N, C-alpha and C positions, 0 to 999 in steps of 0.2 A: 391454432388461436393464442395460447398464452404470448409466445412468442411475442405476436404483437401486439401483444397488450404489456410488455413487461423491455420493450425497446425502448430504449431512452434515447434513438438517432429519429422518431416518429414522433412526432407534434401529437396532443390530445383530441384533437379534429380531427387528423388525419385516421387517428388510432376507430372513433365513433364514424370516421366515411365505411372504413376496410370491416366492421363487422357487421354493419348494414347491409353494406355493396356486398360483399364477398361470403357472409355468413349469415345471412338475412334474422339479422339480429333488430330488431324493433329496438330505437333508442327513443326508453318511456325514459321520464327522468331517473326511476333509480335506476334505469340503468345506463345513464350519463354519470351517475352518482359515483356510480361501481370503476366505471372508467376511468373516472377522475381519482377515487382513490388507488385505484393500480398505477395512473402516471406515477403520482406520488409518491406508491410505494418502490418505482422503479426507481426515479431520483434518487431515491431514498438510501437503497441499494449502493444507484453508482456513486456519488458519494460519500458512504462510507468505505468503498472498495479502494476509492482515489484517494484519500485519506488514509487509512492503511499502508498504501503502495508507496504512497510518500513518505511515511515515516517510516517507513522497512527502508527505502533509499537513504536518508537523512540517516539514519542509526547505522547504514554499511559504511557509506561515507565518512563515518566519525573513525569506523572503528579500520577503516583503511587510514586514515588520517595518524591517529597513534599507530599505529601498527608503523607507518614508515616514519615518524618519530624517534621510535625504538629503536628500529632498526637505524638508520643517522647517527643516532645517540650513542649506538653501542661502536659503529667503525669509526666515526672521527672523533670519539674522543675514547675510544676503548675501553668502553665501559661494560659491565657485565650488563644483561637481561635485568638484574635485580634493579641497578644501579639507576640503570633508562628510566624504568617504572619506577621508582619510588623520585626521579627527577620531574616526570609528567604526572606525577599523584596520581599513575594509574590506581583506582579502590581495592583496595585487596582481593574482593569479591570477582574483580575481573580479569586480574591474574594472571588465571589458570587459560583461559579462553589466549588471552596474546600468547603462553608460551606454546599452547598446543598448536594455538595460527604460526607461529616461526619454526614448532620444528615439521609442520607439514611443508615448510616453505624450503628444508634443508634439503 
């Protein structure tokens, strides 16, 4: 039953119908209110997960872009890793991450 209430793909009206018809639960005002709360909860959880996924994807894309730029500068300009990161203004706190990523790719 919980999967019915938390599904973001099922409308609130459909959830009430399923609870009433399939689970024999009477739709009192209190129960309708509870279904509404659960619908809002599932929507909130979905939106939070979606936003988190987008943020993680963007961060990963930015990381890959910087890594590609570092490698390009090292190759075309014959710069060291440190020189490339300095030119790209990679924050000192993030430099070890790029060292590790480049080492893994070698």
